[in-house]
N, C-alpha and C positions, 0 to 999 in steps of 0.2 A: 559876294559869293558865300560868305559864311551864313548869312540869313537864308539864302536860297537852299543851301545844303541842309540847314537845320529844318527847313520846311519839308523838303522832299526826301531826305535820307530815311526817315522812319517809314515813309510810304513805299519805299523800295526794299525794305528789309524783309527777309524771309520770315522772321519771327512774327511780323504783323499778320501775315496770311495764315501761319500756323495757329495763331491765337484766334483769328476769324473762324477757322474750322472748329476750334474748341467752342466758340460762342454759338455757332450754328447747330452744333450737336445738342446743346441745351434747348434751342428753339424747336428742333425736330421733335424732341420729347413732348413739348407742349402741343405741337401740331398733331401728333399721333393721338394724344388724348382728346383733342377737340374733334377729330374726325370720328373717333369711336364713340365717345360719350362727352357731351350730350348730342354731338353732331352739329352741323351748321345749316341744315336745310330748313327753310321757313322759320327761322328763329332770329330774333334781334340780338345785337351784341349784349344788351343788358340781360337777356335770358340765357345766353351762352356762358358768360364769364362766371357767375356764382358757382354753378355745379362743377365747371371745369377746374376752377381754381381750388375748390374744396378737394376734388379728387386728386389734383396734382400734389397738394400738401400732404394728404394722407399717404399717397404712394411714396413720396420722397422721404417721409418720416419712417415708413416701414423699411425702405431700402437702407436708410442710415442706421437702423438697428442691427443690420448684418455687419459683423466685425470686419469682414473682408472688403466691404464697400469703401472704407477709408483708404485701404491699401490700393484698390483699383483706381479710385479717384486721384490719389497721389501720383501714381505711375502715369496716368493720362495727363495730369497737369504738368508733371516734369517734362513729358515728351512734347506737348503742344504749346504750353505757355512759355517755354524757354526761359526759366529763371536764371539770374546771374549766378546763383549758387544752388545747385540741386539739393543740398542738404537743408535748405530753407523750407522745403516741402517734404513732409514725411511720407514714407511708403510702408508704414507699419499698420497692422490691423488695429481696430479700436480695442483698447484694454479697459476702458472705464465709461461710465455714463457721460462724463464730460467730453470724451472723445466722440461719442455718438451724437451729443447735442451740437458739437462743432461741425460734425459731418453733415447733420441735417441743415444747419444754417448755411453751410457751403453749397449744398445741393439746391436749396431754394434761391440763394443769391445768384448761383450760376444760371439757373433756369430763367429768372427774371431778367438778368442782364442779356442773356442770349436771346430771349424773346424780343426785347427792345430792338436789338440790332437786326434780328431776323425779320421783324415786321417792317422796319425801315427799309431793309433790302428788298423785301417782296413787294411792298406797296409803293416803293419809290421808283422801281425799275419801269413799271408800266406807264405811269404818267410822264416820266422823263422820255421814254421811247416815243410816246404819242406826240409830245411837244417837238421832239427833234425830227420827226418824220411827217408832221402835219403841214398844212399849207403855209404856216407862218414860221417854219423851222428856222429861216435865216435870222429871225429876231432873237431866238433863244440859243442859237449855236455858239455865240461868244461866251455864254454863261456855262456851257458844258464843262470846260476845264475846272471852273470854280466849283461846280457841283461834284465832280470827281474828287477834287482835293478835299472838299468838305466831308464827303462820305468816307474818304480814306482816313481823315483825322478822327472821324467818329469811331472807326474800327480801331485806330491806334489807341485812343483814350479808353475805349471799352476793354481792349485787350490788357492795357496796363492796370485798369481797375480790377479786372478779373484776376490778374497775377497777384495784385496786392491782397485780394480776398483769399486767394489760395494760400499765400504765405501766412496770413493771420489765422485762418480757420483750419487749414490742413498742415500747418507747421508743427514741429515737434511740441508735445505738451511739456509741462513743467517736469513731470516724472521722467519723460524721455530725455529731456535736456540734462537732468540730474544723472540719469544712468549713463549718458554719453560722457559727461564730465568725469564720473567715477571710472569709466573705462579708460579714458585718456590718462587719468592719474595712475591707474594700475599699469598701463603700458609704460609711462614715464618711470615709475618705480622699478619695473622690470628691466628697462634699459639701463637705469642707473646701477642696478645690481649686477648686470652683465658687464658694465664698464668697470666696476670694482673688481670683478673676477679677473678680467683681462689685465687690469693694472697690477693686481697682486701677483698673478701667476707669471705673466710675461716680464714684469719688472724684476721679479726675483730671478728668473732664468737669465736675463740679460746681465744683471749684477754679478751673478756667479760666473758667467761666461767671460765677462771683461776681467774680473779678478784672476781667474784661472789663466787666461791668455797672457795677461801682464806678468804674472808670477812665472809662467813657463818661459817667457822671453828673458826675464831677468836671471833666473836660476841657470838655465841652460843644461841641466842634468837630464840625460836621456830618460832615465826612469821616472823622474818627476814630470817631464814633458808628456810621457806616455800616460801617466796617471791623470794629469791635467786634461789631456784630450779625452780620456775616458769619462771624466766628470762632465766635460763640456758636451759630449755626445749624449749622455744620459739626461742632463739638464735640458738640452735642446729637444730631445724626444718627449720629455714630460711637458715642455712648453707647447709642442705641437699638438699633443693630446688635449691639453687645456684649450688651445685655440680652436681645434676642430669641434670639441664639445660645445663651446660657446657659439660657434657658427651654426651648429645644428639647432640650438635653442633659439637662434635669431630667425631661422627660416619661417616665412609666413605661409606654412602649409599645415594641413591637418596632422601630418606625421610629426612635423616640427612642434606643433602645439602639444601633441600627446607626449612627445619626448620631453618638452619643457615641463609639463606637469609631472612626469615621472621623475625627472631630475630634481624638481623641487621637493618631491615627496621622499627622496632618498633612495629610489629604486636604482637598480643597476642592470647592466646588460647592454647589448648592442643596439644602436639605433637602426633605422631602416637601411642606412648605408654602411653599417658595420662599425660605426664610431661608438666607443664606449661613452656612456653618459653618466656613470657614477662619479660623483665629486669626492675628492679626498676628504677624509675625516681625521679626527684626533689620533686614531690608531696608526696613521701614516706619518706622524711627526718624526719618528726615528730616522726615516729616510731623508727628511728635510734637514735634520741636524747633521747627518752624515755628509750631505752636500755642502753645508756650511763649513764643516771641519775640513773637507777636502779643499775648500777655497782658502784655507789658511787661518780660519778663526776658530779657536778652541771653544766648544760649546759644552757647557755643563747643564744638563737638563734633569729635572726631577718632576715626574708626572705621577701624581697621586689621584688617579681617577679610576674607580672600579670599572671593570668591563661591563658595557651596556648601561652605565649609569647616566649617560647623556642622550637626550633626544637627538634624532638625526640632524635637524637643522642646527642645533647648538654645536654638535660635533663638527659639522662642516664650517660654520662661521668661526669657530675657535681655531681651526686649522689655518684659515685665511688670516686671522688676526696675528697668530704667532708667526706665520710666514712673512707678513709685512714687517713685524718687529725684528725678525732675524735679518731680513733684507736691508732694513735701515741700518742695522749694526754693521753689516758687511759693507754697505755703501759709504757710511760716514766714519767708521772706525775699522778699516780692514786690518785683519791680523790680530785684533784685540779680543780678549775673552768675552764670551756672551753667556749670561746666566739666565736660564729659563725655569720658572717655577709654575706648575699648574696643579691645582688642588680643588677638591669639592669640600666646602665647609659651610655649615649653617644654611643649607639650601641655596648656596651660591657657588658658581664656578669662578675661581680667581685665576687670572693669567698675569704673570709678571715677567717682563723681559728687561734685563739690565745689561748695559754695555758701557764701556769706558769712553769718556770724551777725550779726544786727542786735541792737541793745541795747534795742529797744522791747518792753517788757512780756513777754508769754508766749512770745516767739520765741527766748528764750535756750536754751542747749543742753539744759537739763534738760527742756524741754517736749517734746522729740522722743523721749524715752526711753520704751520700753514700749508704743509705739503699735501698732495692729493692722497698719499698713503695714509697719513694720520687722520685726515678728514674722513677717509673711507672707514677707518677703524671706529671712529666716533659714530658714524652713521650706522654701522653694523651693530654696535653696542646699544644705541638708542632704539633701533628697531626691535631688539630683543628685550627691551625694558631695563637695560643695564646702563653702565657708565664707563667711560674710558678717560684716563688722564695720561699725559706724556710731558716730560720735561726733566731738567736736572734734579737729581736726588737731593731732598732737603737734608737727609741724614749724611749723605756722602759728600756734601759740598758740590764743587763744580766738576768732580772727577767722574761722575756716573750719570748716565742718561737712563731714565726708568720709564717703561711703558706699563701702566697698571690698568687692568680691565676687570670689571666685576659684572657677571651675568647671572640673573636668577634662573634657576632650573625650571621653575613652574612656568614662567612666561616663555621660556625657550621651547616648551613642549609643543 
């Protein structure tokens, strides 16, 4: 049964007959040329072929010079040759002479292969019909199924060869493959950046919310509970804004793309659906510190950055780095003092976040290593041409955890 299925399944596939149509289109082109020039009346085959072939080659080369010809052929090949992966056949116009040469080769190969199948079809039907309807038809009738199967497999093989030619000659060029790889890399980088944004903003909000809720439950003072609820509300609102802004950037629409570009450039204002797309910068750090203080961790901050001294991208990334540093301090050492120092010196922006290491359970130094937050900080610093280190302070022994980041102002521009 498997052998029978292997023989007949391709003959019954719709792709086989779609490819036959594609082959016959190439043969029709040759037939039209033969009928118009040099014609077939009172001429031998030897007299017909040289001028006809010459004219075919000239016309096909001229067509291949048209940039849109490659796109049209690619679209037709995708539709009728039914490739396993449509992206194996390009639908872009010719951008170079290499593309035009490949298109010319494809057109000639398509016409030659289509002509072979077309002539076999045209000149095989008449003799077969005469044999099967002649006086000795009963002798040839048993061979009719074999003839049909043979012709069917000719079409199958020719169609597969045509598809292989299309993939090789109409497939993406080296430049197009490189551009596609760069586009995929850019999309991956963008997705990673948005993932870091979500991790930093939502992680900070959840940490503050959990600490506030736990403290309110433990203290039980109505005034403290009211203040905790106010902080939770404000933190949750900020987290929702961050989430909505990120979702706007993720939308695969022209508006979303425009918003994404605007957000990356540091522009502000509402998106098409009324969602603000401005990302927080270093000037909004005081609100972040107030949130940490409300969560029960004293924050001492000294920001020595002149107004307008930081490029937009550096300001936004610095905010996220400090946010992650403060969030780690709240998570691993709740209630302990946090010291933040930010300054511009010698063409560099230095960020230093220091917190105390507590001895309780999992909050020892080793627990902070390898986390997504610290990895995200290192990635941000690397992309900006800087460096980031995190670990127990060499000066303060095992009592302090220090996050130290250095970012060049020039590369951050």
